[in-house]
NUVEX-541498 format. One record per residue: residue number from 1; residue in three letters; x, y, z of N, C-alpha, C, O, CB in turn. Coordinates in steps of 0.2 Angstrom, whole numbers. Glycine has a CB too. Example, Ala and Ser with C-alpha at 12.3 -4.5 7.8 and 13.67 -1.06 7.14 Angstrom:
2
<1 'ALA' <66 -28 39> <62 -22 39> <66 -16 39> <71 -17 42> <57 -22 45>>
<2 'SER' <64 -11 35> <68 -5 36> <64 0 39> <67 6 40> <70 -3 29>>
This chain:
237
<1 'MET' <106 -588 -69> <101 -593 -70> <104 -599 -67> <109 -601 -67> <100 -594 -78>>
<2 'THR' <99 -603 -64> <101 -609 -60> <98 -615 -65> <93 -615 -68> <97 -610 -53>>
<3 'ASP' <103 -620 -65> <101 -626 -69> <96 -630 -65> <98 -633 -59> <107 -630 -71>>
<4 'PRO' <90 -631 -66> <85 -634 -62> <85 -642 -63> <81 -644 -68> <78 -631 -63>>
<5 'LEU' <89 -646 -60> <89 -653 -62> <83 -657 -60> <82 -662 -64> <95 -656 -57>>
<6 'PHE' <79 -654 -56> <72 -657 -55> <68 -658 -61> <63 -662 -61> <69 -654 -49>>
<7 'ARG' <69 -653 -66> <64 -653 -71> <65 -660 -76> <61 -662 -79> <65 -647 -76>>
<8 'GLU' <71 -662 -76> <73 -668 -80> <72 -674 -76> <71 -680 -79> <80 -667 -83>>
<9 'ASN' <74 -674 -70> <73 -680 -65> <71 -678 -58> <76 -675 -55> <80 -684 -66>>
<10 'ALA' <65 -679 -57> <63 -677 -50> <65 -682 -44> <64 -680 -39> <55 -678 -50>>
<11 'TYR' <69 -687 -46> <71 -692 -41> <79 -691 -39> <81 -694 -35> <71 -699 -44>>
<12 'VAL' <82 -686 -42> <88 -684 -40> <88 -680 -33> <85 -675 -33> <92 -679 -45>>
<13 'LYS' <91 -683 -28> <91 -680 -21> <96 -676 -19> <96 -672 -15> <91 -686 -16>>
<14 'THR' <102 -676 -23> <108 -672 -21> <112 -671 -28> <111 -674 -33> <112 -674 -16>>
<15 'CYS' <116 -666 -28> <121 -665 -33> <127 -660 -31> <127 -658 -25> <117 -661 -39>>
<16 'GLU' <131 -659 -35> <137 -655 -34> <135 -648 -36> <132 -647 -42> <144 -657 -37>>
<17 'ALA' <136 -643 -33> <134 -636 -35> <139 -631 -32> <144 -633 -28> <127 -634 -32>>
<18 'ARG' <139 -625 -34> <143 -619 -32> <139 -613 -31> <134 -612 -34> <149 -618 -37>>
<19 'VAL' <141 -610 -26> <137 -603 -24> <139 -598 -29> <145 -596 -29> <139 -601 -16>>
<20 'LEU' <134 -595 -32> <135 -590 -37> <134 -583 -33> <137 -578 -35> <130 -590 -42>>
<21 'GLU' <129 -583 -28> <127 -576 -26> <124 -577 -19> <120 -582 -18> <123 -572 -31>>
<22 'ILE' <124 -572 -14> <120 -572 -9> <116 -565 -9> <119 -560 -10> <124 -571 -2>>
<23 'THR' <110 -566 -9> <105 -560 -11> <105 -555 -5> <108 -557 1> <98 -562 -12>>
<24 'ASP' <103 -549 -6> <102 -544 0> <98 -547 6> <99 -545 11> <99 -538 -3>>
<25 'GLN' <94 -551 4> <89 -554 10> <92 -560 13> <89 -564 17> <82 -556 7>>
<26 'GLY' <98 -562 10> <101 -568 13> <100 -575 10> <101 -580 12> <100 -569 20>>
<27 'GLY' <97 -574 4> <95 -580 0> <101 -583 -4> <106 -579 -5> <90 -579 -5>>
<28 'ILE' <102 -589 -5> <108 -592 -8> <106 -595 -15> <101 -599 -16> <110 -598 -4>>
<29 'ILE' <110 -592 -20> <109 -594 -27> <115 -599 -29> <121 -597 -28> <109 -588 -31>>
<30 'LEU' <113 -604 -32> <118 -609 -34> <118 -610 -42> <113 -608 -45> <116 -616 -31>>
<31 'ASP' <123 -613 -44> <123 -614 -52> <119 -619 -54> <116 -619 -60> <130 -615 -54>>
<32 'ARG' <117 -624 -50> <113 -629 -51> <109 -632 -45> <112 -631 -39> <116 -635 -55>>
<33 'THR' <104 -635 -45> <100 -637 -39> <95 -643 -40> <93 -643 -46> <97 -631 -36>>
<34 'VAL' <94 -647 -35> <89 -652 -35> <82 -649 -32> <77 -652 -32> <91 -658 -32>>
<35 'PHE' <83 -643 -29> <77 -640 -25> <72 -637 -30> <74 -633 -34> <80 -635 -20>>
<36 'TYR' <66 -639 -29> <60 -636 -33> <58 -629 -30> <57 -629 -24> <54 -641 -33>>
<37 'ALA' <58 -624 -34> <56 -618 -31> <48 -617 -32> <45 -619 -37> <59 -612 -36>>
<38 'ALA' <45 -614 -27> <38 -614 -26> <34 -611 -32> <36 -605 -34> <36 -610 -20>>
<39 'SER' <30 -614 -35> <26 -612 -40> <20 -617 -42> <21 -623 -41> <30 -610 -47>>
<40 'GLY' <15 -614 -45> <10 -619 -48> <6 -622 -42> <3 -628 -44> <12 -623 -53>>
<41 'GLY' <6 -620 -36> <3 -623 -31> <7 -628 -27> <5 -630 -22> <-3 -626 -33>>
<42 'GLN' <13 -629 -29> <17 -634 -26> <22 -630 -22> <26 -625 -24> <21 -639 -31>>
<43 'PRO' <23 -632 -15> <28 -628 -11> <35 -629 -13> <37 -634 -16> <27 -630 -4>>
<44 'GLY' <39 -624 -11> <46 -625 -12> <49 -630 -8> <47 -632 -2> <50 -618 -11>>
<45 'ASP' <55 -633 -10> <58 -639 -6> <62 -636 0> <63 -630 0> <63 -643 -11>>
<46 'THR' <63 -641 5> <67 -640 10> <72 -645 11> <72 -650 7> <62 -640 17>>
<47 'GLY' <77 -644 15> <83 -648 15> <89 -645 18> <88 -641 23> <84 -651 9>>
<48 'ARG' <95 -646 15> <101 -643 18> <106 -643 12> <106 -646 8> <104 -647 24>>
<49 'LEU' <111 -638 13> <116 -637 9> <122 -639 13> <124 -636 18> <117 -630 6>>
<50 'VAL' <126 -645 11> <131 -648 14> <138 -645 12> <139 -646 6> <131 -656 14>>
<51 'MET' <142 -642 16> <148 -640 14> <153 -645 14> <152 -651 16> <150 -634 19>>
<52 'ALA' <159 -643 11> <165 -648 10> <167 -651 16> <170 -656 17> <170 -645 6>>
<53 'ASP' <167 -647 22> <169 -649 28> <164 -653 32> <165 -655 38> <172 -643 32>>
<54 'GLY' <158 -654 29> <153 -658 33> <148 -653 36> <142 -656 38> <156 -662 37>>
<55 'THR' <149 -647 37> <144 -643 40> <138 -641 35> <139 -642 29> <147 -636 43>>
<56 'ALA' <133 -639 38> <127 -639 33> <123 -633 35> <122 -631 41> <122 -645 34>>
<57 'VAL' <120 -630 30> <115 -624 31> <108 -627 30> <107 -630 24> <116 -618 26>>
<58 'THR' <103 -626 34> <97 -629 34> <93 -624 29> <92 -618 30> <93 -629 41>>
<59 'ILE' <89 -627 24> <85 -623 20> <78 -623 22> <75 -629 22> <86 -625 12>>
<60 'ALA' <75 -618 23> <68 -618 25> <63 -617 20> <57 -619 20> <67 -612 30>>
<61 'ASP' <65 -615 14> <60 -614 8> <65 -613 2> <71 -611 2> <56 -608 9>>
<62 'THR' <61 -613 -4> <65 -612 -10> <60 -608 -15> <54 -610 -15> <67 -619 -14>>
<63 'VAL' <62 -603 -18> <58 -598 -22> <61 -596 -28> <67 -597 -28> <56 -592 -17>>
<64 'PHE' <58 -594 -33> <60 -591 -39> <62 -583 -38> <58 -580 -34> <56 -592 -45>>
<65 'ALA' <67 -581 -41> <68 -574 -41> <63 -571 -46> <60 -575 -50> <76 -572 -43>>
<66 'GLU' <63 -565 -47> <59 -561 -52> <59 -564 -59> <55 -564 -63> <59 -554 -51>>
<67 'ASP' <65 -566 -61> <67 -568 -68> <64 -575 -69> <64 -577 -75> <74 -567 -69>>
<68 'ARG' <61 -578 -64> <58 -585 -65> <63 -590 -67> <61 -596 -69> <52 -584 -69>>
<69 'THR' <70 -589 -68> <74 -593 -70> <80 -595 -65> <84 -599 -65> <78 -591 -76>>
<70 'THR' <80 -590 -60> <85 -591 -54> <82 -593 -48> <76 -591 -46> <88 -584 -53>>
<71 'VAL' <84 -599 -45> <81 -602 -39> <85 -599 -33> <91 -599 -33> <82 -610 -40>>
<72 'ILE' <81 -597 -28> <84 -594 -22> <82 -599 -16> <77 -601 -15> <81 -587 -20>>
<73 'HIS' <88 -602 -13> <87 -606 -7> <87 -602 -1> <91 -598 1> <93 -611 -7>>
<74 'VAL' <81 -602 3> <80 -598 9> <82 -601 15> <79 -606 17> <73 -595 9>>
<75 'PRO' <88 -599 18> <90 -603 24> <86 -601 31> <83 -595 31> <97 -601 26>>
<76 'GLN' <86 -605 35> <83 -603 42> <87 -598 45> <93 -597 43> <83 -610 47>>
<77 'GLU' <84 -594 49> <88 -588 51> <93 -590 56> <93 -595 60> <83 -583 55>>
<78 'GLY' <98 -586 57> <103 -587 62> <109 -591 60> <113 -594 64> <100 -589 68>>
<79 'GLN' <110 -593 54> <115 -598 52> <121 -594 48> <119 -589 45> <112 -603 47>>
<80 'GLU' <126 -597 48> <132 -594 44> <131 -596 37> <130 -602 36> <139 -596 47>>
<81 'LEU' <131 -591 32> <130 -593 25> <136 -595 22> <142 -592 24> <127 -587 22>>
<82 'PRO' <136 -599 17> <142 -601 13> <145 -595 9> <141 -591 6> <141 -607 9>>
<83 'PRO' <151 -595 8> <154 -589 4> <153 -590 -3> <153 -596 -6> <162 -589 6>>
<84 'VAL' <152 -585 -7> <152 -585 -14> <158 -589 -17> <163 -588 -15> <151 -578 -17>>
<85 'GLY' <156 -593 -22> <161 -597 -25> <163 -604 -22> <166 -608 -25> <168 -593 -25>>
<86 'SER' <160 -605 -16> <161 -612 -12> <157 -617 -15> <152 -616 -18> <160 -611 -5>>
<87 'ALA' <160 -623 -15> <157 -629 -17> <153 -632 -12> <155 -632 -6> <162 -634 -20>>
<88 'LEU' <147 -635 -13> <143 -638 -8> <138 -643 -12> <138 -644 -18> <139 -633 -4>>
<89 'ALA' <135 -647 -8> <130 -652 -10> <123 -651 -8> <122 -652 -2> <132 -659 -9>>
<90 'PRO' <118 -648 -12> <111 -647 -9> <108 -654 -8> <109 -659 -13> <107 -643 -14>>
<91 'GLU' <105 -656 -3> <102 -662 -1> <95 -661 1> <93 -657 5> <106 -666 5>>
<92 'LEU' <90 -664 -3> <83 -663 -2> <81 -667 5> <83 -672 7> <79 -666 -7>>
<93 'ASP' <75 -664 8> <71 -667 13> <67 -672 8> <61 -670 6> <67 -663 17>>
<94 'TRP' <69 -678 7> <66 -682 2> <60 -685 4> <55 -685 0> <71 -688 0>>
<95 'GLU' <59 -686 10> <52 -689 12> <47 -684 11> <41 -686 8> <52 -691 20>>
<96 'ARG' <48 -677 12> <43 -672 11> <42 -671 3> <36 -671 1> <45 -666 14>>
<97 'ARG' <47 -671 -1> <47 -670 -8> <43 -676 -11> <39 -674 -15> <54 -669 -11>>
<98 'HIS' <44 -682 -9> <41 -687 -12> <34 -687 -11> <30 -689 -15> <44 -694 -10>>
<99 'LYS' <31 -685 -5> <24 -684 -4> <21 -679 -8> <16 -680 -11> <23 -682 4>>
<100 'LEU' <25 -673 -9> <23 -668 -14> <22 -671 -21> <17 -669 -25> <27 -662 -13>>
<101 'MET' <27 -675 -23> <26 -678 -30> <20 -682 -31> <17 -682 -36> <33 -682 -31>>
<102 'ARG' <19 -686 -26> <13 -691 -26> <7 -686 -26> <2 -688 -30> <13 -695 -20>>
<103 'MET' <6 -681 -22> <0 -677 -22> <-1 -673 -28> <-6 -673 -31> <1 -672 -16>>
<104 'HIS' <5 -671 -31> <4 -667 -37> <1 -671 -43> <-3 -669 -47> <11 -664 -39>>
<105 'THR' <4 -677 -43> <2 -682 -48> <-6 -684 -47> <-9 -684 -52> <6 -688 -49>>
<106 'ALA' <-8 -684 -41> <-15 -686 -39> <-19 -680 -42> <-25 -682 -44> <-15 -687 -32>>
<107 'LEU' <-17 -674 -41> <-21 -669 -43> <-22 -669 -51> <-28 -667 -53> <-19 -662 -41>>
<108 'HIS' <-17 -670 -54> <-18 -671 -62> <-23 -676 -63> <-27 -675 -68> <-11 -673 -65>>
<109 'ILE' <-23 -682 -60> <-28 -687 -61> <-35 -685 -60> <-39 -686 -64> <-26 -693 -56>>
<110 'ILE' <-36 -681 -54> <-43 -678 -53> <-45 -674 -59> <-51 -675 -61> <-43 -674 -46>>
<111 'CYS' <-41 -670 -61> <-43 -665 -67> <-44 -669 -73> <-49 -668 -76> <-37 -660 -68>>
<112 'ALA' <-41 -675 -74> <-42 -679 -80> <-48 -683 -79> <-52 -684 -84> <-36 -684 -81>>
<113 'VAL' <-49 -686 -73> <-55 -690 -72> <-62 -685 -73> <-67 -688 -76> <-55 -692 -65>>
<114 'LEU' <-62 -679 -71> <-68 -675 -71> <-68 -671 -78> <-73 -667 -79> <-68 -670 -65>>
<115 'LYS' <-62 -671 -82> <-62 -668 -89> <-64 -661 -88> <-69 -659 -92> <-67 -672 -93>>
<116 'THR' <-61 -657 -85> <-62 -650 -84> <-56 -646 -83> <-51 -648 -83> <-67 -649 -78>>
<117 'LYS' <-57 -639 -82> <-52 -635 -81> <-51 -633 -73> <-55 -634 -69> <-53 -628 -84>>
<118 'ILE' <-44 -631 -72> <-42 -630 -65> <-43 -623 -63> <-40 -619 -67> <-35 -633 -64>>
<119 'THR' <-46 -621 -58> <-46 -614 -56> <-41 -612 -50> <-40 -606 -49> <-53 -612 -54>>
<120 'GLY' <-38 -617 -47> <-33 -616 -42> <-32 -623 -39> <-35 -628 -39> <-36 -611 -37>>
<121 'CYS' <-26 -623 -35> <-24 -629 -31> <-19 -627 -26> <-16 -622 -26> <-21 -634 -36>>
<122 'GLN' <-19 -631 -21> <-14 -630 -16> <-11 -637 -14> <-15 -641 -12> <-17 -627 -10>>
<123 'ILE' <-5 -638 -15> <-2 -645 -14> <1 -645 -7> <5 -641 -6> <3 -647 -19>>
<124 'GLY' <0 -650 -3> <3 -651 3> <6 -658 4> <4 -663 0> <-2 -650 9>>
<125 'ALA' <10 -659 9> <13 -666 10> <8 -671 13> <9 -677 12> <19 -665 14>>
<126 'GLU' <3 -668 16> <-2 -673 19> <-9 -672 16> <-12 -677 16> <-2 -671 27>>
<127 'GLU' <-11 -666 15> <-17 -665 12> <-16 -660 6> <-12 -655 6> <-22 -662 17>>
<128 'SER' <-21 -660 1> <-21 -655 -4> <-28 -654 -7> <-33 -657 -5> <-17 -658 -10>>
<129 'ARG' <-28 -649 -11> <-35 -647 -13> <-34 -645 -20> <-29 -642 -22> <-39 -642 -9>>
<130 'ILE' <-39 -646 -25> <-40 -643 -31> <-46 -640 -33> <-51 -643 -31> <-38 -649 -37>>
<131 'ASP' <-47 -635 -36> <-53 -631 -38> <-54 -632 -45> <-50 -631 -49> <-52 -624 -36>>
<132 'LEU' <-60 -634 -47> <-62 -636 -54> <-68 -632 -56> <-72 -630 -52> <-63 -643 -54>>
<133 'ASN' <-68 -631 -62> <-73 -627 -66> <-79 -632 -68> <-79 -634 -74> <-70 -623 -72>>
<134 'ILE' <-83 -634 -63> <-89 -638 -65> <-95 -635 -62> <-95 -633 -56> <-87 -645 -62>>
<135 'PRO' <-101 -636 -65> <-107 -633 -62> <-110 -636 -56> <-113 -633 -52> <-112 -633 -68>>
<136 'GLU' <-109 -643 -56> <-112 -646 -50> <-107 -650 -47> <-103 -653 -50> <-118 -651 -53>>
<137 'PRO' <-107 -651 -40> <-103 -655 -36> <-103 -662 -38> <-109 -665 -38> <-103 -654 -29>>
<138 'PRO' <-98 -666 -40> <-98 -673 -41> <-99 -677 -35> <-98 -674 -29> <-92 -675 -45>>
<139 'GLU' <-101 -683 -36> <-103 -687 -30> <-96 -690 -28> <-92 -693 -31> <-107 -693 -32>>
<140 'ARG' <-95 -689 -21> <-88 -690 -18> <-86 -698 -19> <-80 -699 -21> <-89 -689 -11>>
<141 'ASP' <-90 -702 -18> <-88 -709 -18> <-86 -711 -26> <-81 -715 -27> <-93 -714 -16>>
<142 'ALA' <-90 -709 -30> <-89 -710 -37> <-82 -707 -40> <-78 -710 -43> <-94 -707 -42>>
<143 'VAL' <-81 -701 -37> <-74 -697 -39> <-68 -701 -36> <-63 -702 -39> <-74 -690 -36>>
<144 'GLN' <-69 -703 -29> <-64 -707 -26> <-62 -714 -30> <-56 -716 -31> <-65 -708 -19>>
<145 'ALA' <-68 -717 -32> <-67 -724 -35> <-63 -722 -42> <-59 -726 -44> <-73 -727 -36>>
<146 'ALA' <-65 -717 -46> <-62 -716 -52> <-54 -714 -51> <-50 -716 -55> <-66 -710 -56>>
<147 'ILE' <-53 -710 -46> <-46 -708 -45> <-42 -714 -43> <-36 -715 -46> <-46 -703 -39>>
<148 'GLN' <-44 -718 -39> <-40 -724 -37> <-39 -729 -42> <-34 -732 -43> <-44 -728 -31>>
<149 'THR' <-45 -730 -47> <-44 -734 -53> <-38 -732 -57> <-34 -736 -59> <-50 -734 -57>>
<150 'ALA' <-38 -725 -58> <-32 -722 -62> <-26 -723 -59> <-21 -725 -62> <-33 -715 -63>>
<151 'ILE' <-25 -723 -52> <-19 -724 -49> <-17 -731 -49> <-11 -732 -51> <-20 -722 -41>>
<152 'ASP' <-21 -735 -48> <-20 -742 -48> <-18 -745 -55> <-15 -751 -56> <-25 -747 -45>>
<153 'ALA' <-20 -741 -60> <-18 -743 -67> <-11 -743 -69> <-9 -746 -74> <-22 -739 -72>>
<154 'ASP' <-7 -740 -64> <0 -740 -65> <3 -737 -71> <7 -740 -75> <3 -747 -64>>
<155 'MET' <0 -731 -73> <2 -728 -79> <8 -724 -78> <10 -722 -73> <-4 -723 -81>>
<156 'GLU' <12 -724 -84> <18 -720 -83> <17 -713 -84> <13 -710 -87> <23 -722 -89>>
<157 'THR' <21 -709 -80> <21 -702 -80> <28 -700 -84> <33 -702 -81> <20 -699 -73>>
<158 'SER' <27 -696 -89> <33 -693 -92> <33 -686 -94> <27 -683 -93> <34 -698 -99>>
<159 'THR' <38 -683 -96> <38 -676 -98> <40 -676 -106> <44 -680 -108> <43 -672 -94>>
<160 'GLU' <38 -670 -109> <40 -669 -116> <40 -661 -116> <37 -658 -112> <36 -672 -121>>
<161 'TRP' <43 -659 -122> <43 -651 -123> <40 -649 -130> <41 -653 -135> <50 -649 -122>>
<162 'ILE' <37 -644 -130> <34 -641 -136> <36 -633 -136> <38 -631 -131> <26 -642 -136>>
<163 'THR' <36 -631 -142> <37 -623 -143> <31 -619 -141> <25 -622 -140> <39 -622 -150>>
<164 'ASP' <32 -613 -139> <27 -608 -138> <22 -608 -144> <16 -608 -143> <30 -601 -137>>
<165 'ALA' <24 -609 -150> <20 -609 -156> <15 -615 -156> <9 -615 -158> <24 -608 -162>>
<166 'GLU' <18 -621 -154> <14 -627 -154> <9 -626 -148> <3 -629 -149> <19 -633 -152>>
<167 'LEU' <10 -623 -143> <5 -622 -138> <0 -618 -140> <-6 -619 -139> <8 -620 -131>>
<168 'ASP' <2 -612 -143> <-3 -608 -146> <-8 -611 -151> <-14 -610 -151> <0 -602 -150>>
<169 'ALA' <-5 -616 -155> <-9 -620 -159> <-14 -625 -156> <-18 -628 -159> <-5 -623 -165>>
<170 'ASN' <-12 -627 -150> <-16 -632 -146> <-18 -629 -139> <-16 -632 -134> <-12 -638 -145>>
<171 'PRO' <-22 -624 -139> <-24 -621 -133> <-27 -625 -128> <-27 -624 -122> <-28 -615 -134>>
<172 'ASP' <-31 -631 -130> <-34 -635 -125> <-29 -639 -121> <-32 -642 -116> <-38 -640 -129>>
<173 'LEU' <-23 -639 -122> <-18 -642 -118> <-18 -639 -111> <-16 -642 -106> <-11 -642 -121>>
<174 'VAL' <-19 -632 -111> <-19 -628 -105> <-25 -630 -101> <-31 -628 -102> <-18 -621 -106>>
<175 'LYS' <-24 -633 -95> <-30 -635 -90> <-31 -630 -85> <-36 -629 -82> <-28 -642 -87>>
<176 'SER' <-26 -625 -83> <-27 -621 -78> <-30 -614 -81> <-27 -611 -86> <-20 -619 -75>>
<177 'MET' <-35 -612 -77> <-38 -605 -79> <-35 -599 -75> <-36 -594 -77> <-45 -606 -78>>
<178 'SER' <-31 -601 -70> <-28 -596 -65> <-21 -595 -67> <-18 -589 -65> <-29 -598 -58>>
<179 'VAL' <-17 -600 -69> <-10 -599 -70> <-8 -601 -77> <-10 -606 -80> <-6 -603 -65>>
<180 'SER' <-5 -596 -81> <-2 -598 -88> <4 -601 -88> <8 -600 -83> <-2 -591 -92>>
<181 'PRO' <6 -605 -92> <12 -609 -93> <18 -603 -94> <16 -598 -97> <12 -614 -99>>
<182 'PRO' <23 -604 -90> <29 -599 -91> <31 -599 -98> <33 -604 -101> <35 -601 -86>>
<183 'ARG' <32 -593 -101> <34 -592 -108> <41 -588 -108> <43 -585 -102> <29 -589 -112>>
<184 'GLY' <44 -588 -113> <50 -584 -114> <56 -588 -116> <61 -585 -119> <51 -580 -107>>
<185 'SER' <56 -594 -114> <62 -598 -115> <62 -601 -122> <66 -604 -125> <63 -603 -110>>
<186 'GLY' <55 -601 -125> <54 -604 -132> <52 -611 -131> <49 -614 -136> <61 -604 -136>>
<187 'GLN' <52 -614 -125> <49 -621 -124> <45 -621 -118> <45 -618 -113> <55 -626 -123>>
<188 'ILE' <40 -626 -119> <35 -627 -114> <35 -634 -112> <35 -639 -116> <27 -625 -116>>
<189 'ARG' <36 -635 -105> <36 -642 -103> <29 -645 -102> <25 -642 -98> <40 -643 -96>>
<190 'LEU' <28 -651 -104> <22 -655 -104> <23 -661 -99> <28 -664 -99> <19 -657 -110>>
<191 'VAL' <18 -662 -95> <18 -669 -91> <12 -673 -94> <6 -671 -95> <16 -667 -84>>
<192 'ARG' <14 -679 -96> <9 -684 -99> <8 -690 -94> <13 -692 -91> <12 -687 -105>>
<193 'ILE' <2 -692 -93> <1 -698 -89> <-3 -703 -94> <-8 -702 -97> <-4 -696 -83>>
<194 'GLY' <0 -709 -94> <-2 -714 -99> <-1 -711 -106> <2 -706 -107> <-9 -715 -98>>
<195 'GLU' <-3 -715 -111> <-3 -713 -118> <-7 -707 -119> <-5 -703 -123> <-4 -719 -122>>
<196 'ASP' <-13 -707 -117> <-18 -702 -118> <-23 -701 -112> <-28 -698 -114> <-22 -704 -124>>
<197 'PHE' <-21 -702 -106> <-25 -701 -101> <-25 -694 -99> <-30 -691 -98> <-23 -705 -94>>
<198 'ASP' <-19 -691 -99> <-19 -683 -97> <-12 -681 -100> <-7 -684 -100> <-19 -682 -90>>
<199 'LEU' <-13 -674 -103> <-7 -671 -105> <-8 -663 -104> <-13 -661 -107> <-6 -672 -113>>
<200 'GLN' <-4 -660 -100> <-5 -653 -99> <2 -650 -97> <7 -653 -95> <-10 -652 -94>>
<201 'PRO' <3 -643 -98> <9 -640 -96> <9 -640 -89> <5 -639 -85> <9 -633 -99>>
<202 'CYS' <15 -641 -86> <17 -641 -79> <24 -641 -78> <28 -645 -81> <13 -647 -76>>
<203 'GLY' <26 -637 -73> <33 -637 -71> <35 -641 -65> <41 -640 -63> <36 -630 -71>>
<204 'GLY' <30 -644 -62> <31 -647 -55> <34 -654 -56> <36 -656 -61> <24 -648 -52>>
<205 'THR' <35 -657 -50> <38 -664 -49> <33 -669 -48> <28 -668 -45> <43 -664 -43>>
<206 'HIS' <34 -675 -51> <28 -680 -51> <32 -687 -51> <38 -688 -52> <24 -680 -58>>
<207 'VAL' <28 -692 -48> <31 -698 -48> <31 -702 -55> <28 -699 -60> <26 -703 -43>>
<208 'ALA' <35 -707 -55> <36 -710 -62> <30 -714 -64> <29 -715 -70> <42 -714 -62>>
<209 'ARG' <27 -717 -60> <21 -721 -61> <15 -720 -56> <16 -718 -51> <23 -729 -61>>
<210 'THR' <9 -720 -59> <3 -718 -55> <3 -722 -48> <0 -720 -43> <-3 -718 -59>>
<211 'SER' <4 -729 -49> <4 -733 -43> <8 -731 -37> <6 -733 -32> <6 -740 -45>>
<212 'GLU' <13 -727 -39> <17 -724 -33> <14 -720 -29> <16 -718 -23> <23 -721 -36>>
<213 'ILE' <8 -717 -31> <4 -712 -27> <1 -716 -21> <1 -713 -15> <-2 -709 -31>>
<214 'GLY' <-1 -722 -22> <-4 -726 -16> <-11 -724 -15> <-14 -720 -19> <0 -724 -10>>
<215 'PRO' <-14 -726 -10> <-21 -725 -9> <-23 -718 -7> <-19 -715 -2> <-24 -730 -3>>
<216 'VAL' <-28 -715 -9> <-30 -708 -7> <-37 -708 -5> <-41 -712 -7> <-28 -703 -13>>
<217 'GLU' <-39 -703 -1> <-45 -702 1> <-48 -695 -1> <-45 -690 1> <-46 -703 9>>
<218 'VAL' <-54 -695 -4> <-57 -688 -5> <-61 -687 1> <-66 -690 3> <-62 -689 -11>>
<219 'THR' <-58 -682 5> <-61 -680 11> <-67 -675 11> <-71 -675 15> <-56 -677 16>>
<220 'LYS' <-67 -671 6> <-73 -666 5> <-73 -663 -2> <-68 -662 -5> <-72 -661 11>>
<221 'ILE' <-79 -662 -4> <-81 -658 -10> <-85 -652 -8> <-90 -653 -5> <-84 -663 -15>>
<222 'GLU' <-82 -646 -10> <-86 -640 -7> <-88 -636 -13> <-85 -636 -19> <-81 -636 -3>>
<223 'ASN' <-93 -632 -12> <-95 -627 -17> <-91 -620 -15> <-91 -618 -10> <-103 -625 -17>>
<224 'LYS' <-87 -618 -20> <-83 -611 -19> <-85 -606 -25> <-81 -603 -27> <-76 -613 -19>>
<225 'GLY' <-91 -606 -27> <-93 -601 -32> <-98 -604 -37> <-99 -610 -36> <-87 -598 -35>>
<226 'LYS' <-101 -601 -41> <-106 -603 -46> <-103 -609 -50> <-107 -614 -51> <-108 -597 -51>>
<227 'LEU' <-97 -609 -52> <-94 -614 -56> <-88 -617 -53> <-83 -619 -57> <-93 -612 -64>>
<228 'ASN' <-87 -616 -47> <-81 -618 -44> <-82 -623 -38> <-85 -622 -33> <-77 -612 -41>>
<229 'ARG' <-79 -629 -39> <-80 -635 -34> <-73 -637 -32> <-68 -638 -36> <-83 -641 -37>>
<230 'ARG' <-72 -637 -25> <-66 -638 -22> <-66 -646 -19> <-70 -648 -16> <-64 -634 -16>>
<231 'ILE' <-61 -649 -22> <-60 -656 -20> <-54 -657 -15> <-48 -655 -17> <-60 -661 -26>>
<232 'ARG' <-55 -660 -9> <-49 -660 -5> <-47 -668 -4> <-52 -672 -4> <-51 -658 2>>
<233 'ILE' <-41 -669 -4> <-39 -676 -4> <-33 -677 2> <-30 -672 3> <-36 -679 -10>>
<234 'ARG' <-32 -683 4> <-27 -684 8> <-24 -691 7> <-28 -695 4> <-28 -683 16>>
<235 'PHE' <-19 -693 9> <-17 -700 9> <-21 -705 14> <-21 -703 19> <-9 -701 10>>
<236 'ALA' <-23 -710 11> <-27 -715 15> <-22 -718 20> <-17 -720 18> <-31 -720 11>>
<237 'SER' <-25 -719 26> <-20 -723 31> <-21 -730 30> <-18 -734 34> <-23 -721 38>>
């Protein structure tokens, strides 16, 4: 099991860690990490693992093992891997991660603005999309104005934890129709925006305040089924 430092503080860019295992496929497992493992529509982090002598292993992706508690750092091919037991420092590609944090928080805002359920999403560093369960496509300019108003409100983004039983007693907290919150640990992580603007289970990384997202542009709203509308956004130039 890897200690996922990003769950408690998404702004930690590096840490001290030790190599626990090298998988049969060449993946690197550490005892703790700042790297987010791909899930919930958010890509895995990239960056490097810096050894004590200053050499580094470039990480091309980060994924979960089957147990969903072990984080695997996937190196670019052709590199010498660190030995098991060695100490190193994982360092994020922070510019990319911060863009993903801004985008992920913006998608939460879209869901809250339109007050509906999520049928899917794909988060990118430059462009993202969210699929929503709504019968008619909303008007693009109105959606963009509502999103930007929420962003500019400078609301705090925070996390809290509830038990599996508390989530069962409050099923409306779950906004995703395609992905269920991970269970088994006894606790579910919630992400809150503002005091009562939005609250939902999420394991991803987010900015501390909505104003940090900056200007966004709704580039397209598409019909993707009888009750499925896809909203695409990008950072405004």
